[in-house]
TORKE-655039 format. One line per field, with one value per residue: residue number from 1; residue in one letter; chain; x, y, z of N, C-alpha, C in turn. Coordinates in pm, whole numbers, plus 50000, padded with zeros to 5 digits. Atoms other than C-alpha are relative to their C-alpha. Example, Ala and Ser with C-alpha at 12.3 -4.5 7.8 and 13.67 -1.06 7.14 Angstrom:
<rs>
nr	1 / 2
rest	a / s
kette	A / A
nX	50089 / 49918
nY	49881 / 49881
nZ	50000 / 49994
caX	51230 / 51367
caY	49550 / 49894
caZ	50780 / 50714
cX	50090 / 49923
cY	50120 / 50109
cZ	50000 / 50073
</rs>
This chain:
<rs>
nr	1 / 2 / 3 / 4 / 5 / 6 / 7 / 8 / 9 / 10 / 11 / 12 / 13 / 14 / 15 / 16 / 17 / 18 / 19 / 20 / 21 / 22 / 23 / 24 / 25 / 26 / 27 / 28 / 29 / 30 / 31 / 32 / 33 / 34 / 35 / 36 / 37 / 38 / 39 / 40 / 41 / 42 / 43 / 44 / 45 / 46 / 47 / 48 / 49 / 50 / 51 / 52 / 53 / 54 / 55 / 56 / 57 / 58 / 59 / 60 / 61 / 62 / 63 / 64 / 65 / 66 / 67 / 68 / 69 / 70 / 71 / 72 / 73 / 74 / 75 / 76 / 77 / 78 / 79 / 80 / 81 / 82 / 83 / 84 / 85 / 86 / 87 / 88 / 89 / 90 / 91 / 92 / 93 / 94 / 95 / 96 / 97 / 98 / 99 / 100 / 101 / 102 / 103 / 104 / 105 / 106 / 107 / 108 / 109 / 110 / 111 / 112 / 113 / 114 / 115 / 116 / 117 / 118 / 119 / 120 / 121 / 122 / 123 / 124 / 125 / 126 / 127 / 128 / 129 / 130 / 131 / 132 / 133 / 134 / 135 / 136 / 137 / 138 / 139 / 140 / 141 / 142 / 143 / 144 / 145 / 146 / 147 / 148 / 149 / 150 / 151 / 152 / 153 / 154 / 155 / 156 / 157 / 158
rest	m / s / d / v / i / p / f / l / w / f / d / d / d / a / e / a / a / i / a / f / y / t / e / l / i / p / d / s / t / i / v / s / i / g / r / y / p / d / e / v / p / g / m / g / g / k / v / m / h / a / h / f / r / l / a / g / r / d / y / y / a / m / d / a / g / p / q / f / p / f / t / e / a / v / s / l / y / v / p / c / s / d / q / a / e / v / d / r / y / w / d / a / l / t / a / n / g / g / q / e / q / p / c / g / w / l / k / d / r / w / g / v / s / w / q / i / i / p / d / r / l / i / e / l / i / r / h / s / d / p / e / t / a / h / r / a / v / q / a / m / l / r / m / h / r / i / d / i / a / a / l / e / q / a / a / a / g / a
kette	A / A / A / A / A / A / A / A / A / A / A / A / A / A / A / A / A / A / A / A / A / A / A / A / A / A / A / A / A / A / A / A / A / A / A / A / A / A / A / A / A / A / A / A / A / A / A / A / A / A / A / A / A / A / A / A / A / A / A / A / A / A / A / A / A / A / A / A / A / A / A / A / A / A / A / A / A / A / A / A / A / A / A / A / A / A / A / A / A / A / A / A / A / A / A / A / A / A / A / A / A / A / A / A / A / A / A / A / A / A / A / A / A / A / A / A / A / A / A / A / A / A / A / A / A / A / A / A / A / A / A / A / A / A / A / A / A / A / A / A / A / A / A / A / A / A / A / A / A / A / A / A / A / A / A / A / A / A
nX	49968 / 50122 / 49979 / 49868 / 50030 / 49882 / 49956 / 49916 / 49902 / 49972 / 49892 / 50056 / 50122 / 50105 / 50134 / 50042 / 50021 / 50124 / 50113 / 50015 / 50049 / 50139 / 50087 / 49997 / 50053 / 50131 / 50014 / 49876 / 50009 / 49897 / 50060 / 49936 / 49862 / 49928 / 49882 / 49885 / 50000 / 49906 / 49870 / 49919 / 49925 / 50024 / 50121 / 50116 / 50117 / 50012 / 50083 / 49937 / 50082 / 50126 / 50083 / 50091 / 50058 / 50011 / 50097 / 50047 / 49892 / 49918 / 49859 / 49940 / 49889 / 49925 / 49883 / 49889 / 49872 / 49965 / 49914 / 50055 / 50093 / 50082 / 49949 / 50098 / 50014 / 50136 / 50083 / 50144 / 50063 / 50134 / 50070 / 50088 / 50103 / 50002 / 49894 / 50021 / 49948 / 49854 / 49953 / 50020 / 49895 / 49868 / 49978 / 49988 / 49881 / 49877 / 49995 / 49915 / 49875 / 50009 / 49920 / 50052 / 49910 / 50056 / 50095 / 50107 / 49945 / 49957 / 49966 / 50061 / 49901 / 49935 / 49917 / 50075 / 50026 / 50139 / 50033 / 50133 / 50018 / 50139 / 50040 / 49989 / 49863 / 49988 / 50076 / 49927 / 49874 / 50039 / 50087 / 49981 / 49915 / 49867 / 49954 / 50071 / 49938 / 49864 / 50010 / 50040 / 49882 / 49904 / 50051 / 49986 / 49859 / 49964 / 50082 / 49992 / 50143 / 50063 / 50101 / 50081 / 50030 / 49877 / 49980 / 50095 / 49960 / 49881 / 50038 / 50075 / 49906 / 50018
nY	50114 / 50075 / 50143 / 50059 / 50103 / 50075 / 49985 / 50117 / 49984 / 50125 / 49996 / 49967 / 50077 / 49947 / 50017 / 50139 / 50021 / 49938 / 50071 / 50123 / 49968 / 49952 / 50113 / 50093 / 49946 / 49937 / 49855 / 49942 / 49950 / 49911 / 49868 / 49936 / 50035 / 49907 / 50068 / 49921 / 49975 / 50081 / 49931 / 50032 / 50120 / 50123 / 49997 / 49966 / 50085 / 50062 / 49926 / 49889 / 49969 / 50073 / 49987 / 50113 / 50024 / 50138 / 50005 / 49864 / 49911 / 49949 / 50029 / 49952 / 50084 / 49955 / 50074 / 49907 / 50067 / 50094 / 49942 / 50015 / 50114 / 50017 / 50084 / 50032 / 49888 / 49953 / 50108 / 49977 / 50091 / 50039 / 50079 / 50097 / 50047 / 50146 / 50070 / 49988 / 49870 / 50013 / 50083 / 49929 / 49899 / 50065 / 50067 / 49901 / 49915 / 50078 / 50058 / 49937 / 49944 / 49949 / 50079 / 50017 / 49964 / 50044 / 49927 / 49934 / 49900 / 50045 / 49897 / 50032 / 50011 / 49870 / 49975 / 49931 / 50087 / 50004 / 50082 / 50058 / 50035 / 50022 / 49933 / 50097 / 49996 / 49885 / 50034 / 50099 / 49949 / 49902 / 50073 / 49960 / 50101 / 49989 / 50129 / 50017 / 49905 / 50049 / 50116 / 49950 / 49935 / 50104 / 50067 / 49906 / 49990 / 50117 / 49997 / 49897 / 49968 / 50025 / 50105 / 49968 / 50122 / 50040 / 49901 / 50026 / 50126 / 49970 / 49910 / 50081 / 50090 / 50135
nZ	50082 / 50027 / 50008 / 50021 / 50099 / 50044 / 50139 / 50028 / 50107 / 50070 / 50097 / 50132 / 50025 / 49912 / 50056 / 49979 / 49856 / 49950 / 50063 / 49923 / 49866 / 50003 / 50031 / 49889 / 49875 / 50019 / 49984 / 50051 / 50137 / 50052 / 50019 / 50115 / 50031 / 50086 / 50054 / 50042 / 50144 / 50077 / 50004 / 49882 / 50037 / 49926 / 49917 / 50081 / 49990 / 49868 / 49905 / 49930 / 49882 / 49999 / 49881 / 49991 / 49867 / 49953 / 49890 / 49976 / 49955 / 50110 / 50016 / 50123 / 50043 / 50117 / 50047 / 49985 / 50009 / 49894 / 49897 / 49865 / 49997 / 49881 / 49892 / 49899 / 49906 / 50019 / 50053 / 50007 / 49905 / 50042 / 49899 / 50066 / 49908 / 49988 / 50071 / 50146 / 50041 / 49991 / 50111 / 50127 / 50016 / 49998 / 50128 / 50107 / 49985 / 50013 / 50135 / 50102 / 49950 / 49863 / 49906 / 49866 / 49892 / 49873 / 49915 / 50076 / 50091 / 50131 / 50099 / 50129 / 50109 / 50020 / 49883 / 49895 / 49885 / 49953 / 49884 / 50019 / 49860 / 49958 / 49876 / 49890 / 49949 / 49910 / 49879 / 49922 / 49943 / 49897 / 49906 / 49860 / 49936 / 50061 / 50055 / 50127 / 50094 / 50030 / 50089 / 50132 / 50060 / 50037 / 50121 / 50112 / 50037 / 50082 / 50122 / 50103 / 50010 / 49871 / 49999 / 49882 / 49924 / 49929 / 49893 / 49893 / 49936 / 49920 / 49890 / 49903 / 49935 / 50055
caX	82081 / 81810 / 81958 / 82268 / 82274 / 82519 / 82718 / 82875 / 83188 / 83205 / 83495 / 83296 / 82973 / 82747 / 82456 / 82445 / 82478 / 82198 / 81973 / 82034 / 81979 / 81657 / 81517 / 81612 / 81492 / 81121 / 81016 / 81324 / 81371 / 81627 / 81548 / 81803 / 82131 / 82368 / 82656 / 83006 / 83032 / 83211 / 83491 / 83604 / 83884 / 83797 / 83473 / 83244 / 82896 / 82970 / 82771 / 82880 / 82593 / 82308 / 82027 / 81835 / 81622 / 81652 / 81357 / 81250 / 81589 / 81798 / 82142 / 82378 / 82643 / 82907 / 83168 / 83503 / 83772 / 83951 / 84134 / 83900 / 83753 / 83478 / 83576 / 83387 / 83433 / 83094 / 82815 / 82449 / 82240 / 81929 / 81704 / 81509 / 81184 / 81239 / 81468 / 81309 / 81399 / 81755 / 81792 / 81651 / 81892 / 82187 / 82144 / 82098 / 82387 / 82639 / 82554 / 82788 / 83103 / 82970 / 83163 / 83023 / 83175 / 83127 / 82838 / 82580 / 82811 / 82884 / 83034 / 82838 / 83005 / 83087 / 83260 / 82986 / 82955 / 82611 / 82484 / 82188 / 82058 / 81737 / 81549 / 81556 / 81936 / 81914 / 81646 / 81859 / 82189 / 82002 / 81821 / 81770 / 81941 / 82316 / 82379 / 82113 / 82262 / 82613 / 82510 / 82341 / 82654 / 82875 / 82649 / 82648 / 83027 / 83037 / 82797 / 82825 / 82459 / 82255 / 82042 / 81758 / 81664 / 82026 / 82052 / 81739 / 81857 / 82196 / 82040 / 81815 / 82122 / 82029
caY	06480 / 06276 / 05929 / 05713 / 05486 / 05204 / 05249 / 04935 / 04951 / 04665 / 04580 / 04567 / 04372 / 04598 / 04569 / 04188 / 04195 / 04443 / 04265 / 03941 / 04100 / 04275 / 03953 / 03750 / 03979 / 04070 / 04436 / 04525 / 04719 / 04893 / 05265 / 05395 / 05316 / 05576 / 05464 / 05588 / 05756 / 05563 / 05821 / 05698 / 05449 / 05097 / 05205 / 05299 / 05158 / 05027 / 05139 / 05482 / 05521 / 05283 / 05337 / 05030 / 04914 / 04589 / 04509 / 04872 / 05017 / 05232 / 05132 / 05271 / 05094 / 05154 / 04978 / 05128 / 04864 / 04617 / 04863 / 04812 / 04461 / 04376 / 04231 / 04082 / 04413 / 04508 / 04257 / 04253 / 04094 / 03899 / 03796 / 03482 / 03360 / 02987 / 02723 / 02747 / 03116 / 03047 / 02777 / 02993 / 03280 / 03052 / 02846 / 03150 / 03352 / 03066 / 02954 / 03028 / 03089 / 03206 / 03084 / 02940 / 03076 / 02992 / 03096 / 03183 / 03404 / 03372 / 03564 / 03587 / 03554 / 03928 / 03906 / 04081 / 03932 / 03831 / 03701 / 03467 / 03439 / 03276 / 03469 / 03149 / 03167 / 03511 / 03390 / 03094 / 03280 / 03541 / 03275 / 03358 / 03032 / 03084 / 02712 / 02698 / 03009 / 02863 / 02534 / 02727 / 02936 / 02628 / 02460 / 02772 / 02786 / 02442 / 02542 / 02724 / 02736 / 02767 / 02460 / 02558 / 02203 / 02122 / 02446 / 02368 / 02014 / 02140 / 02417 / 02160 / 01958 / 01664
caZ	63054 / 62887 / 62825 / 62839 / 62535 / 62459 / 62137 / 61989 / 61774 / 61526 / 61302 / 60976 / 61024 / 61232 / 60993 / 61010 / 61389 / 61448 / 61197 / 61388 / 61730 / 61628 / 61482 / 61790 / 62067 / 62092 / 62077 / 61870 / 61549 / 61332 / 61342 / 61093 / 60922 / 60780 / 60561 / 60495 / 60156 / 59883 / 59898 / 60241 / 60167 / 60277 / 60442 / 60154 / 60212 / 60561 / 60865 / 60982 / 61228 / 61310 / 61558 / 61675 / 61966 / 62159 / 62385 / 62350 / 62455 / 62225 / 62102 / 61843 / 61639 / 61375 / 61165 / 61253 / 61211 / 61437 / 61663 / 61962 / 61985 / 62231 / 62569 / 62861 / 63046 / 62902 / 62844 / 62751 / 63026 / 62926 / 63216 / 63119 / 63273 / 63208 / 63060 / 62714 / 62698 / 62819 / 62554 / 62273 / 62335 / 62412 / 62097 / 61873 / 62015 / 62020 / 61664 / 61374 / 61574 / 61910 / 62215 / 62535 / 62853 / 63221 / 63444 / 63178 / 62975 / 62605 / 62318 / 61996 / 61655 / 61657 / 61994 / 62195 / 62545 / 62672 / 63004 / 62953 / 63308 / 63430 / 63697 / 63907 / 63932 / 64089 / 64331 / 64437 / 64482 / 64691 / 64895 / 65263 / 65362 / 65308 / 65248 / 64975 / 64813 / 64838 / 64676 / 64393 / 64333 / 64335 / 64078 / 63859 / 63864 / 63698 / 63419 / 63092 / 62984 / 63302 / 63368 / 63603 / 63702 / 63793 / 63992 / 64188 / 64256 / 64378 / 64588 / 64756 / 64848 / 64630
cX	49872 / 50019 / 50149 / 49975 / 50127 / 50027 / 50102 / 50087 / 50030 / 50115 / 49942 / 49869 / 49884 / 49861 / 49948 / 49971 / 49869 / 49876 / 49972 / 49939 / 49853 / 49901 / 49987 / 49921 / 49866 / 50003 / 50128 / 49983 / 50124 / 49932 / 50059 / 50142 / 50056 / 50131 / 50113 / 49988 / 50106 / 50141 / 50088 / 50072 / 49973 / 49871 / 49873 / 49887 / 49983 / 49922 / 50083 / 49926 / 49869 / 49932 / 49904 / 49951 / 49997 / 49910 / 49957 / 50106 / 50088 / 50145 / 50046 / 50117 / 50067 / 50103 / 50117 / 50136 / 50034 / 50079 / 49952 / 49900 / 49920 / 50073 / 49885 / 49980 / 49862 / 49922 / 49855 / 49933 / 49857 / 49937 / 49896 / 49903 / 50002 / 50111 / 49985 / 50055 / 50153 / 50052 / 49987 / 50110 / 50138 / 50030 / 50022 / 50132 / 50131 / 50013 / 50099 / 50123 / 49992 / 50077 / 49933 / 50106 / 49934 / 49890 / 49892 / 50047 / 50033 / 50046 / 49932 / 50106 / 50070 / 50089 / 49930 / 49969 / 49856 / 49996 / 49856 / 49963 / 49852 / 49972 / 50018 / 50142 / 50015 / 49926 / 50081 / 50129 / 49974 / 49912 / 50032 / 50084 / 50138 / 50051 / 49933 / 50063 / 50139 / 49996 / 49960 / 50118 / 50100 / 49955 / 50016 / 50144 / 50047 / 49927 / 50052 / 49857 / 49938 / 49885 / 49919 / 49972 / 50122 / 50031 / 49910 / 50035 / 50122 / 49965 / 49927 / 50091 / 49990 / 50120
cY	49919 / 49849 / 49967 / 49878 / 49926 / 50019 / 49891 / 50023 / 49862 / 50019 / 50040 / 49928 / 50045 / 49973 / 49858 / 49974 / 50062 / 49938 / 49872 / 50029 / 50042 / 49893 / 49906 / 50049 / 50070 / 50150 / 50073 / 50042 / 50080 / 50133 / 50067 / 49948 / 50106 / 49934 / 50099 / 50025 / 49915 / 50061 / 49967 / 49868 / 49882 / 49995 / 50028 / 49898 / 49930 / 50091 / 50106 / 50029 / 49923 / 50022 / 49882 / 49987 / 49850 / 50002 / 50141 / 50098 / 50039 / 49956 / 50068 / 49908 / 50061 / 49893 / 50098 / 49933 / 49922 / 50058 / 49972 / 49886 / 49999 / 49915 / 49972 / 50113 / 50064 / 49885 / 50044 / 49891 / 49973 / 49916 / 49910 / 49941 / 49849 / 49940 / 50013 / 50133 / 50001 / 49927 / 50072 / 50103 / 49936 / 49938 / 50100 / 50077 / 49922 / 49937 / 50077 / 50069 / 50065 / 49906 / 49995 / 50040 / 49960 / 50091 / 50076 / 50108 / 49934 / 50119 / 49960 / 50004 / 50132 / 50037 / 50075 / 49899 / 50017 / 49916 / 49953 / 49935 / 49980 / 50073 / 49907 / 49995 / 50113 / 49972 / 49904 / 50054 / 50111 / 49936 / 50040 / 49900 / 50004 / 49870 / 49973 / 50089 / 49952 / 49882 / 50044 / 50066 / 49895 / 49925 / 50090 / 50007 / 49883 / 50000 / 50102 / 50050 / 49965 / 49901 / 50017 / 49877 / 49953 / 50097 / 49971 / 49872 / 50025 / 50086 / 49925 / 49901 / 49856 / 49956
cZ	49981 / 50002 / 49999 / 49914 / 49961 / 49851 / 49973 / 49877 / 49943 / 49904 / 49864 / 49971 / 50088 / 49945 / 50019 / 50147 / 50046 / 49933 / 50078 / 50137 / 49997 / 49958 / 50119 / 50122 / 49974 / 50029 / 49959 / 49856 / 49963 / 49970 / 49877 / 49984 / 49905 / 49958 / 49970 / 49851 / 49931 / 49998 / 50120 / 49974 / 50094 / 50080 / 49920 / 50010 / 50134 / 50094 / 50072 / 50130 / 49988 / 50134 / 49998 / 50142 / 50026 / 50123 / 50041 / 50045 / 49881 / 50011 / 49872 / 49966 / 49878 / 49962 / 50008 / 49998 / 50126 / 50117 / 50143 / 50003 / 50131 / 50102 / 50097 / 50100 / 49989 / 49938 / 49995 / 50082 / 49955 / 50111 / 49931 / 50102 / 50019 / 49915 / 49848 / 49949 / 50006 / 49877 / 49866 / 49977 / 49991 / 49864 / 49886 / 50008 / 49991 / 49862 / 49913 / 50055 / 50136 / 50093 / 50137 / 50100 / 50131 / 50054 / 49923 / 49905 / 49867 / 49919 / 49871 / 49891 / 49970 / 50117 / 50112 / 50111 / 50048 / 50127 / 49981 / 50134 / 50034 / 50133 / 50120 / 50057 / 50101 / 50131 / 50089 / 50061 / 50103 / 50108 / 50144 / 50079 / 49934 / 49938 / 49865 / 49894 / 49959 / 49903 / 49859 / 49929 / 49955 / 49874 / 49878 / 49951 / 49914 / 49865 / 49900 / 49982 / 50135 / 49983 / 50130 / 50085 / 50080 / 50113 / 50119 / 50076 / 50091 / 50121 / 50110 / 50072 / 49950 / 49918
</rs>
């Protein structure tokens, strides 16, 4: 086996979603888009098969109807180096109908679940002092967008 590649099933807007994702995430590009022939009822011209890369990793997508909507059972995890990066992704992905969810999770306007997680959160919840880690987890549980300064303050017991 050579690779395991995520394949995303969109209702009918795969092309807009992958264009948005590849513009938002550095080192991303649309590789190819194949369309349903006009003869396919209700699907003519929609995305039958798209290949794209996000942050250098391959993904595939298609328009296939509303039978199988996205759920939180699968999410795209974005590790962020600082608050500015968290804010950039959070603001872009929640715009135009995206939905904030607890603990750094969100759904974009297409229903795809994302985790926008600062590296500092992982450091704090894995802290060698169990009380520090516990305070960081408790603070995270009260957040939607992760606020690094508030996490650090809570972890310090302030």
